[in-house]
C-alpha positions, 0 to 999 in steps of 0.5 A: 508515552506518546502517540502510537506509531506503526513502522512497516519496512521489509529491510530490518536495518531500516525498520530498526533505525526508524523505530529507534528514532521514534522511540527516542522521541517518546512515541510508542512504536510497533514494528512490521516487516509485512505490510499485511500484518500491519493492516491486520493489526489495525483491527484492534480497538486502540487507535494509531496516530500514524504509519511510517512505511516504505513503498516497495515491499517486493513482488506479490506484497501489498505496496505502501500506497495500497497499505495507506488507502486500506488503512484509512478505510479502517481508521480515517484519521490515520496519518502517513509518512513514506520512506521512499525515493522521490520518484514515488511522490506522484503516488503518495501526493495527498496521502502523506509526507514523503521522506527520500533516502538515505533514511535518517531518523531525525528526518522521519521524526520531523515528518511524523510531527508535521503530519500529526500537527496537520502540516503539508503532507505532500511537501515535494513538488512535481514540476511545481504542481500539487498533483495526485495520481490515484490507484485506479484498478483493484484486483480481488482474489481468494486463496481457495475456489469459491462459487460465484455466490460465495465470492459475492458474499465474501467480497466486502471482507476481501482486501484488494491489491491496488494498481495505477495501471491495468496491465499491472493488475492483470499481471498480478492476476496471472501470478495469482492464478499460477500460484493456485489462488483465484483472481476474481475481478479487476475493478476499475473506475469505469469497468469490471472484468470477471475471472473468464475475461481475466483468463482470456486477456492473460492468454491473449496478451502473454507477451505484453504482460512480461515485466508486469506488475511493476512494484510501486 
């Protein structure tokens, strides 16, 4: 049996086609429709060679780029293949190979082999340049109310949702609060805003936040 590969895709047909192609190429494959379950599975001691994932899992779900960044915090050597439209290349540059649709098993297998052997992980050019657009805003939330001290002690174990635009993070914070959960902080490269500031900005910018978050 070959290297262990995770496949994360919310469309069952695509998930099964990708998994079947990798199994035929002698890889050991685990399948996930929920990216969070794939992330939690990385807590097991067995190393994973690569993850094949889509980008857009739908509203309120961890996106594929955030999955990649969080997974590398757990296993730094893990490789990534993104089955996604070319428009997402700026978000995946430097993280892994991007395979545009239609999903063809042979193309996925080829991309997995390339990233595992250290070939160029971002083969699609953007205007001839190798650009990278990091996700700069991290939204921290909890499912239940905590005191400030409890939140601070819990924060290192929380999984942040990452966005490239502040308005997307703020829009998700609005949705989280509306669902009965608690948005605690939006942490950017140069600033952090807490729950009272989040609530105030959501009130003040309600109309502007329509259509956010955009899902990558």
